[in-house]
Gaussian input, Z-matrix of N, CA and C with variables (Angstrom, degrees):
# hf/3-21g

backbone

0 1
 N
 C     1     B1
 C     2     B2     1     A1
 N     3     B3     2     A2     1     D1
 C     4     B4     3     A3     2     D2
 C     5     B5     4     A4     3     D3
 N     6     B6     5     A5     4     D4
 C     7     B7     6     A6     5     D5
 C     8     B8     7     A7     6     D6
 N     9     B9     8     A8     7     D7
 C    10    B10     9     A9     8     D8
 C    11    B11    10    A10     9     D9
 N    12    B12    11    A11    10    D10
 C    13    B13    12    A12    11    D11
 C    14    B14    13    A13    12    D12
 N    15    B15    14    A14    13    D13
 C    16    B16    15    A15    14    D14
 C    17    B17    16    A16    15    D15
 N    18    B18    17    A17    16    D16
 C    19    B19    18    A18    17    D17
 C    20    B20    19    A19    18    D18
 N    21    B21    20    A20    19    D19
 C    22    B22    21    A21    20    D20
 C    23    B23    22    A22    21    D21
 N    24    B24    23    A23    22    D22
 C    25    B25    24    A24    23    D23
 C    26    B26    25    A25    24    D24
 N    27    B27    26    A26    25    D25
 C    28    B28    27    A27    26    D26
 C    29    B29    28    A28    27    D27
 N    30    B30    29    A29    28    D28
 C    31    B31    30    A30    29    D29
 C    32    B32    31    A31    30    D30
 N    33    B33    32    A32    31    D31
 C    34    B34    33    A33    32    D32
 C    35    B35    34    A34    33    D33
 N    36    B36    35    A35    34    D34
 C    37    B37    36    A36    35    D35
 C    38    B38    37    A37    36    D36
 N    39    B39    38    A38    37    D37
 C    40    B40    39    A39    38    D38
 C    41    B41    40    A40    39    D39
 N    42    B42    41    A41    40    D40
 C    43    B43    42    A42    41    D41
 C    44    B44    43    A43    42    D42
 N    45    B45    44    A44    43    D43
 C    46    B46    45    A45    44    D44
 C    47    B47    46    A46    45    D45
 N    48    B48    47    A47    46    D46
 C    49    B49    48    A48    47    D47
 C    50    B50    49    A49    48    D48
 N    51    B51    50    A50    49    D49
 C    52    B52    51    A51    50    D50
 C    53    B53    52    A52    51    D51
 N    54    B54    53    A53    52    D52
 C    55    B55    54    A54    53    D53
 C    56    B56    55    A55    54    D54
 N    57    B57    56    A56    55    D55
 C    58    B58    57    A57    56    D56
 C    59    B59    58    A58    57    D57
 N    60    B60    59    A59    58    D58
 C    61    B61    60    A60    59    D59
 C    62    B62    61    A61    60    D60
 N    63    B63    62    A62    61    D61
 C    64    B64    63    A63    62    D62
 C    65    B65    64    A64    63    D63
 N    66    B66    65    A65    64    D64
 C    67    B67    66    A66    65    D65
 C    68    B68    67    A67    66    D66
 N    69    B69    68    A68    67    D67
 C    70    B70    69    A69    68    D68
 C    71    B71    70    A70    69    D69
 N    72    B72    71    A71    70    D70
 C    73    B73    72    A72    71    D71
 C    74    B74    73    A73    72    D72
 N    75    B75    74    A74    73    D73
 C    76    B76    75    A75    74    D74
 C    77    B77    76    A76    75    D75
 N    78    B78    77    A77    76    D76
 C    79    B79    78    A78    77    D77
 C    80    B80    79    A79    78    D78
 N    81    B81    80    A80    79    D79
 C    82    B82    81    A81    80    D80
 C    83    B83    82    A82    81    D81
 N    84    B84    83    A83    82    D82
 C    85    B85    84    A84    83    D83
 C    86    B86    85    A85    84    D84
 N    87    B87    86    A86    85    D85
 C    88    B88    87    A87    86    D86
 C    89    B89    88    A88    87    D87
 N    90    B90    89    A89    88    D88
 C    91    B91    90    A90    89    D89
 C    92    B92    91    A91    90    D90
 N    93    B93    92    A92    91    D91
 C    94    B94    93    A93    92    D92
 C    95    B95    94    A94    93    D93
 N    96    B96    95    A95    94    D94
 C    97    B97    96    A96    95    D95
 C    98    B98    97    A97    96    D96
 N    99    B99    98    A98    97    D97
 C   100   B100    99    A99    98    D98
 C   101   B101   100   A100    99    D99
 N   102   B102   101   A101   100   D100
 C   103   B103   102   A102   101   D101
 C   104   B104   103   A103   102   D102
 N   105   B105   104   A104   103   D103
 C   106   B106   105   A105   104   D104
 C   107   B107   106   A106   105   D105
 N   108   B108   107   A107   106   D106
 C   109   B109   108   A108   107   D107
 C   110   B110   109   A109   108   D108
 N   111   B111   110   A110   109   D109
 C   112   B112   111   A111   110   D110
 C   113   B113   112   A112   111   D111
 N   114   B114   113   A113   112   D112
 C   115   B115   114   A114   113   D113
 C   116   B116   115   A115   114   D114
 N   117   B117   116   A116   115   D115
 C   118   B118   117   A117   116   D116
 C   119   B119   118   A118   117   D117
 N   120   B120   119   A119   118   D118
 C   121   B121   120   A120   119   D119
 C   122   B122   121   A121   120   D120
 N   123   B123   122   A122   121   D121
 C   124   B124   123   A123   122   D122
 C   125   B125   124   A124   123   D123
 N   126   B126   125   A125   124   D124
 C   127   B127   126   A126   125   D125
 C   128   B128   127   A127   126   D126
 N   129   B129   128   A128   127   D127
 C   130   B130   129   A129   128   D128
 C   131   B131   130   A130   129   D129
 N   132   B132   131   A131   130   D130
 C   133   B133   132   A132   131   D131
 C   134   B134   133   A133   132   D132
 N   135   B135   134   A134   133   D133
 C   136   B136   135   A135   134   D134
 C   137   B137   136   A136   135   D135
 N   138   B138   137   A137   136   D136
 C   139   B139   138   A138   137   D137
 C   140   B140   139   A139   138   D138
 N   141   B141   140   A140   139   D139
 C   142   B142   141   A141   140   D140
 C   143   B143   142   A142   141   D141
 N   144   B144   143   A143   142   D142
 C   145   B145   144   A144   143   D143
 C   146   B146   145   A145   144   D144
 N   147   B147   146   A146   145   D145
 C   148   B148   147   A147   146   D146
 C   149   B149   148   A148   147   D147
 N   150   B150   149   A149   148   D148
 C   151   B151   150   A150   149   D149
 C   152   B152   151   A151   150   D150
 N   153   B153   152   A152   151   D151
 C   154   B154   153   A153   152   D152
 C   155   B155   154   A154   153   D153
 N   156   B156   155   A155   154   D154
 C   157   B157   156   A156   155   D155
 C   158   B158   157   A157   156   D156
 N   159   B159   158   A158   157   D157
 C   160   B160   159   A159   158   D158
 C   161   B161   160   A160   159   D159
 N   162   B162   161   A161   160   D160
 C   163   B163   162   A162   161   D161
 C   164   B164   163   A163   162   D162
 N   165   B165   164   A164   163   D163
 C   166   B166   165   A165   164   D164
 C   167   B167   166   A166   165   D165
 N   168   B168   167   A167   166   D166
 C   169   B169   168   A168   167   D167
 C   170   B170   169   A169   168   D168
 N   171   B171   170   A170   169   D169
 C   172   B172   171   A171   170   D170
 C   173   B173   172   A172   171   D171
 N   174   B174   173   A173   172   D172
 C   175   B175   174   A174   173   D173
 C   176   B176   175   A175   174   D174
 N   177   B177   176   A176   175   D175
 C   178   B178   177   A177   176   D176
 C   179   B179   178   A178   177   D177
 N   180   B180   179   A179   178   D178
 C   181   B181   180   A180   179   D179
 C   182   B182   181   A181   180   D180
 N   183   B183   182   A182   181   D181
 C   184   B184   183   A183   182   D182
 C   185   B185   184   A184   183   D183
 N   186   B186   185   A185   184   D184
 C   187   B187   186   A186   185   D185
 C   188   B188   187   A187   186   D186
 N   189   B189   188   A188   187   D187
 C   190   B190   189   A189   188   D188
 C   191   B191   190   A190   189   D189
 N   192   B192   191   A191   190   D190
 C   193   B193   192   A192   191   D191
 C   194   B194   193   A193   192   D192
 N   195   B195   194   A194   193   D193
 C   196   B196   195   A195   194   D194
 C   197   B197   196   A196   195   D195
 N   198   B198   197   A197   196   D196
 C   199   B199   198   A198   197   D197
 C   200   B200   199   A199   198   D198
 N   201   B201   200   A200   199   D199
 C   202   B202   201   A201   200   D200
 C   203   B203   202   A202   201   D201

   B1=1.4451
   B2=1.5374
   B3=1.3023
   B4=1.4570
   B5=1.5229
   B6=1.3225
   B7=1.4506
   B8=1.5198
   B9=1.3100
   B10=1.4529
   B11=1.5269
   B12=1.3304
   B13=1.4585
   B14=1.5250
   B15=1.3133
   B16=1.4611
   B17=1.5290
   B18=1.3215
   B19=1.4659
   B20=1.5318
   B21=1.3331
   B22=1.4622
   B23=1.5276
   B24=1.3045
   B25=1.4688
   B26=1.5289
   B27=1.3111
   B28=1.4732
   B29=1.5293
   B30=1.3223
   B31=1.4740
   B32=1.5325
   B33=1.3259
   B34=1.4630
   B35=1.5239
   B36=1.3249
   B37=1.4624
   B38=1.5194
   B39=1.3296
   B40=1.4563
   B41=1.5280
   B42=1.3117
   B43=1.4635
   B44=1.5177
   B45=1.3028
   B46=1.4593
   B47=1.5125
   B48=1.3101
   B49=1.4606
   B50=1.5155
   B51=1.2924
   B52=1.4539
   B53=1.5150
   B54=1.2865
   B55=1.4569
   B56=1.5277
   B57=1.3045
   B58=1.4542
   B59=1.5204
   B60=1.3159
   B61=1.4585
   B62=1.5221
   B63=1.3133
   B64=1.4613
   B65=1.5200
   B66=1.2996
   B67=1.4577
   B68=1.5160
   B69=1.3233
   B70=1.4681
   B71=1.5364
   B72=1.3263
   B73=1.4683
   B74=1.5245
   B75=1.3546
   B76=1.4626
   B77=1.5288
   B78=1.3139
   B79=1.4635
   B80=1.5239
   B81=1.3428
   B82=1.4642
   B83=1.5210
   B84=1.3195
   B85=1.4652
   B86=1.5243
   B87=1.3366
   B88=1.4639
   B89=1.5326
   B90=1.2948
   B91=1.4632
   B92=1.5185
   B93=1.3350
   B94=1.4664
   B95=1.5269
   B96=1.3108
   B97=1.4640
   B98=1.5321
   B99=1.3255
   B100=1.4631
   B101=1.5231
   B102=1.3165
   B103=1.4705
   B104=1.5213
   B105=1.3140
   B106=1.4642
   B107=1.5290
   B108=1.3225
   B109=1.4595
   B110=1.5261
   B111=1.3179
   B112=1.4661
   B113=1.5278
   B114=1.3219
   B115=1.4641
   B116=1.5292
   B117=1.3283
   B118=1.4579
   B119=1.5275
   B120=1.3236
   B121=1.4684
   B122=1.5217
   B123=1.3228
   B124=1.4732
   B125=1.5274
   B126=1.3450
   B127=1.4688
   B128=1.5267
   B129=1.3268
   B130=1.4621
   B131=1.5323
   B132=1.3147
   B133=1.4599
   B134=1.5275
   B135=1.3216
   B136=1.4692
   B137=1.5283
   B138=1.3223
   B139=1.4620
   B140=1.5298
   B141=1.3259
   B142=1.4653
   B143=1.5231
   B144=1.3338
   B145=1.4692
   B146=1.5225
   B147=1.3242
   B148=1.4655
   B149=1.5274
   B150=1.3234
   B151=1.4534
   B152=1.5137
   B153=1.3414
   B154=1.4673
   B155=1.5246
   B156=1.3266
   B157=1.4664
   B158=1.5294
   B159=1.3162
   B160=1.4649
   B161=1.5213
   B162=1.3131
   B163=1.4618
   B164=1.5361
   B165=1.3253
   B166=1.4719
   B167=1.5247
   B168=1.3369
   B169=1.4618
   B170=1.5224
   B171=1.3308
   B172=1.4707
   B173=1.5194
   B174=1.3009
   B175=1.4673
   B176=1.5256
   B177=1.3289
   B178=1.4680
   B179=1.5157
   B180=1.3243
   B181=1.4573
   B182=1.5274
   B183=1.2986
   B184=1.4691
   B185=1.5238
   B186=1.3068
   B187=1.4590
   B188=1.5303
   B189=1.3139
   B190=1.4685
   B191=1.5295
   B192=1.3144
   B193=1.4671
   B194=1.5164
   B195=1.3296
   B196=1.4630
   B197=1.5222
   B198=1.3214
   B199=1.4560
   B200=1.5117
   B201=1.3491
   B202=1.4654
   B203=1.4620
   A1=108.94
   A2=115.80
   A3=121.14
   A4=110.29
   A5=115.82
   A6=120.60
   A7=110.74
   A8=115.49
   A9=122.03
   A10=108.34
   A11=116.11
   A12=121.24
   A13=109.75
   A14=116.82
   A15=121.87
   A16=109.74
   A17=115.91
   A18=120.86
   A19=108.03
   A20=117.79
   A21=119.72
   A22=113.49
   A23=116.75
   A24=120.34
   A25=111.19
   A26=118.10
   A27=121.29
   A28=112.82
   A29=116.50
   A30=123.51
   A31=113.49
   A32=118.47
   A33=121.49
   A34=110.54
   A35=115.09
   A36=119.99
   A37=108.00
   A38=115.58
   A39=121.95
   A40=109.24
   A41=116.47
   A42=121.70
   A43=107.35
   A44=115.79
   A45=119.85
   A46=113.38
   A47=113.81
   A48=121.11
   A49=111.39
   A50=115.55
   A51=121.21
   A52=110.36
   A53=114.69
   A54=122.33
   A55=107.14
   A56=115.90
   A57=121.08
   A58=107.41
   A59=116.18
   A60=120.85
   A61=111.23
   A62=115.77
   A63=122.04
   A64=110.97
   A65=116.70
   A66=120.64
   A67=113.03
   A68=117.58
   A69=119.01
   A70=113.04
   A71=116.80
   A72=123.36
   A73=114.60
   A74=116.58
   A75=118.12
   A76=113.87
   A77=117.96
   A78=121.08
   A79=110.72
   A80=114.98
   A81=120.69
   A82=108.73
   A83=116.70
   A84=122.99
   A85=108.22
   A86=116.69
   A87=119.76
   A88=110.23
   A89=115.73
   A90=121.01
   A91=112.51
   A92=117.00
   A93=120.06
   A94=111.04
   A95=117.12
   A96=120.25
   A97=110.78
   A98=116.95
   A99=120.23
   A100=110.69
   A101=116.20
   A102=120.78
   A103=109.71
   A104=117.06
   A105=121.37
   A106=111.31
   A107=116.82
   A108=120.31
   A109=111.47
   A110=116.50
   A111=120.25
   A112=110.98
   A113=116.89
   A114=120.42
   A115=111.31
   A116=117.08
   A117=120.22
   A118=110.12
   A119=116.82
   A120=120.51
   A121=111.15
   A122=116.41
   A123=120.41
   A124=110.29
   A125=116.74
   A126=120.61
   A127=110.98
   A128=116.61
   A129=121.29
   A130=110.48
   A131=116.32
   A132=121.61
   A133=111.68
   A134=116.00
   A135=120.49
   A136=110.16
   A137=116.60
   A138=120.86
   A139=110.49
   A140=116.51
   A141=120.54
   A142=110.84
   A143=116.62
   A144=121.04
   A145=111.60
   A146=116.29
   A147=121.18
   A148=112.34
   A149=117.06
   A150=120.46
   A151=114.09
   A152=115.73
   A153=121.50
   A154=108.65
   A155=117.36
   A156=118.91
   A157=112.34
   A158=115.42
   A159=121.01
   A160=109.37
   A161=115.57
   A162=120.27
   A163=109.88
   A164=114.82
   A165=120.37
   A166=110.53
   A167=116.71
   A168=121.22
   A169=110.75
   A170=116.47
   A171=120.25
   A172=111.35
   A173=116.14
   A174=120.80
   A175=110.56
   A176=117.00
   A177=120.35
   A178=112.50
   A179=116.79
   A180=120.88
   A181=110.87
   A182=116.14
   A183=120.42
   A184=111.78
   A185=118.27
   A186=119.81
   A187=114.20
   A188=117.33
   A189=119.86
   A190=112.98
   A191=118.48
   A192=119.14
   A193=111.52
   A194=117.96
   A195=119.87
   A196=111.62
   A197=116.65
   A198=121.02
   A199=112.37
   A200=116.20
   A201=120.29
   A202=111.92
   D1=135.13
   D2=178.55
   D3=-82.01
   D4=129.35
   D5=179.05
   D6=-109.61
   D7=151.17
   D8=176.97
   D9=-85.56
   D10=132.30
   D11=177.84
   D12=-147.14
   D13=166.24
   D14=-176.46
   D15=-109.33
   D16=126.90
   D17=178.63
   D18=-72.34
   D19=126.14
   D20=-179.32
   D21=-71.96
   D22=-14.57
   D23=-177.98
   D24=-86.63
   D25=-51.15
   D26=-176.50
   D27=-103.38
   D28=-10.51
   D29=179.01
   D30=70.72
   D31=11.01
   D32=177.89
   D33=-82.92
   D34=151.53
   D35=173.85
   D36=-80.94
   D37=138.78
   D38=-173.43
   D39=-132.23
   D40=142.98
   D41=173.40
   D42=-113.50
   D43=133.05
   D44=176.05
   D45=99.68
   D46=-159.59
   D47=-175.89
   D48=-80.06
   D49=156.05
   D50=177.03
   D51=-123.66
   D52=-149.44
   D53=179.00
   D54=-129.43
   D55=167.55
   D56=173.69
   D57=-100.51
   D58=129.79
   D59=-177.69
   D60=-60.40
   D61=138.42
   D62=175.01
   D63=-74.78
   D64=-14.87
   D65=-174.34
   D66=-77.93
   D67=-31.29
   D68=178.52
   D69=-135.51
   D70=0.30
   D71=178.64
   D72=56.37
   D73=27.31
   D74=176.67
   D75=-147.86
   D76=-25.28
   D77=-176.49
   D78=-78.85
   D79=129.09
   D80=177.28
   D81=-79.74
   D82=124.67
   D83=177.92
   D84=-126.46
   D85=167.07
   D86=179.66
   D87=-72.98
   D88=163.59
   D89=-178.70
   D90=-60.77
   D91=-39.67
   D92=179.06
   D93=-61.66
   D94=-41.89
   D95=178.35
   D96=-69.00
   D97=-34.32
   D98=175.81
   D99=-61.97
   D100=-42.53
   D101=177.04
   D102=-65.00
   D103=-42.04
   D104=179.50
   D105=-59.33
   D106=-43.63
   D107=178.04
   D108=-64.13
   D109=-42.23
   D110=179.25
   D111=-62.97
   D112=-42.90
   D113=179.49
   D114=-66.41
   D115=-38.02
   D116=176.92
   D117=-61.24
   D118=-45.57
   D119=179.33
   D120=-61.92
   D121=-39.27
   D122=177.77
   D123=-64.83
   D124=-46.57
   D125=178.72
   D126=-59.54
   D127=-40.27
   D128=179.47
   D129=-63.81
   D130=-41.44
   D131=178.98
   D132=-64.52
   D133=-45.19
   D134=179.25
   D135=-64.53
   D136=-42.50
   D137=179.62
   D138=-61.70
   D139=-40.50
   D140=179.24
   D141=-64.26
   D142=-43.17
   D143=178.66
   D144=-60.75
   D145=-36.10
   D146=-178.09
   D147=-87.69
   D148=-4.01
   D149=-179.61
   D150=72.23
   D151=23.98
   D152=179.54
   D153=-123.10
   D154=95.85
   D155=-177.82
   D156=-63.12
   D157=156.49
   D158=176.82
   D159=-68.47
   D160=156.56
   D161=179.90
   D162=-70.87
   D163=157.29
   D164=176.27
   D165=-58.44
   D166=-37.65
   D167=-179.93
   D168=-59.82
   D169=-46.18
   D170=179.75
   D171=-63.68
   D172=-43.10
   D173=-178.91
   D174=-66.67
   D175=-46.91
   D176=-179.61
   D177=-64.74
   D178=-36.44
   D179=178.35
   D180=-63.64
   D181=-39.40
   D182=-178.30
   D183=-70.34
   D184=-38.77
   D185=-175.14
   D186=-91.86
   D187=-10.53
   D188=-174.14
   D189=-59.88
   D190=-35.78
   D191=-176.57
   D192=-69.26
   D193=-26.40
   D194=178.28
   D195=-73.19
   D196=-29.71
   D197=-178.04
   D198=-86.05
   D199=-20.43
   D200=-175.74
   D201=-84.71

């Protein structure tokens, strides 16, 4: 049975299964946020390879939900 729950990352109500956050390997987040985390990690990897770090805004936006 699908249950309604609230994603701690985006604060949206979600029905069904989610993903496990890459940030702490235990927090259940919605699928959209799981994709967002994966894309952020990919962007960070590509930026590192090119020698162009991500902006402070991008980094702070990604980690802000863990601190809040």
